[in-house]
C-alpha positions as CSV (number, residue, x, y, z in Angstrom):
1,M,-31.1,-25.0,20.2
2,D,-30.1,-21.3,20.4
3,Y,-27.5,-22.2,23.1
4,V,-25.8,-24.7,20.7
5,A,-25.6,-22.0,18.0
6,A,-24.2,-19.6,20.6
7,L,-21.5,-22.0,21.8
8,V,-20.3,-23.4,18.5
9,P,-18.2,-20.4,17.3
10,P,-16.2,-20.0,20.6
11,V,-15.6,-23.8,20.8
12,V,-14.4,-23.9,17.2
13,M,-12.1,-20.9,17.7
14,A,-10.7,-22.5,20.9
15,V,-9.9,-25.7,19.1
16,F,-8.1,-23.9,16.3
17,F,-6.2,-21.7,18.9
18,I,-5.1,-24.8,20.8
19,G,-3.9,-26.3,17.5
20,V,-1.9,-23.2,16.5
21,V,-0.3,-23.1,20.0
22,R,0.6,-26.8,19.7
23,V,2.2,-26.3,16.2
24,I,4.2,-23.3,17.5
25,V,5.5,-25.3,20.5
26,K,6.4,-28.3,18.4
27,T,8.3,-26.3,15.8
28,Q,10.5,-24.5,18.4
29,G,14.0,-25.9,18.4
30,G,15.0,-28.9,16.3
31,A,17.2,-29.1,13.3
32,A,16.1,-25.8,11.7
33,K,16.6,-23.7,14.9
34,A,20.1,-22.6,14.0
35,K,19.1,-21.6,10.4
36,E,16.1,-19.7,11.7
37,D,18.2,-17.9,14.3
38,A,20.8,-17.0,11.7
39,A,18.1,-15.6,9.4
40,V,16.7,-13.4,12.2
41,D,20.1,-12.2,13.2
42,A,20.9,-11.3,9.6
43,A,17.6,-9.4,9.3
44,L,18.2,-7.5,12.5
45,A,21.7,-6.6,11.4
46,R,20.3,-5.2,8.1
47,V,17.8,-3.1,10.0
48,E,20.3,-1.9,12.5
49,G,22.8,-1.1,9.7
50,G,20.1,0.9,7.8
51,R,19.3,3.0,10.9
52,E,22.9,3.9,11.6
53,A,23.8,5.0,8.0
54,P,21.4,8.0,7.8
55,A,22.4,9.2,11.3
56,A,26.1,9.2,10.3
57,E,25.4,11.3,7.2
58,A,23.5,14.0,9.0
């Protein structure tokens, strides 16, 4: 019975990992893709804008 106790945690983790990967793959694209891309682009623009301002002052 020790082998069952040794195998259960990796099997449970593998099942959850496969589930997470499936959710990630299913949620790629679709109707919300443009909105998500716009949000990422806006966040990147804010970060890039923040980096350039201190360099221009110095």
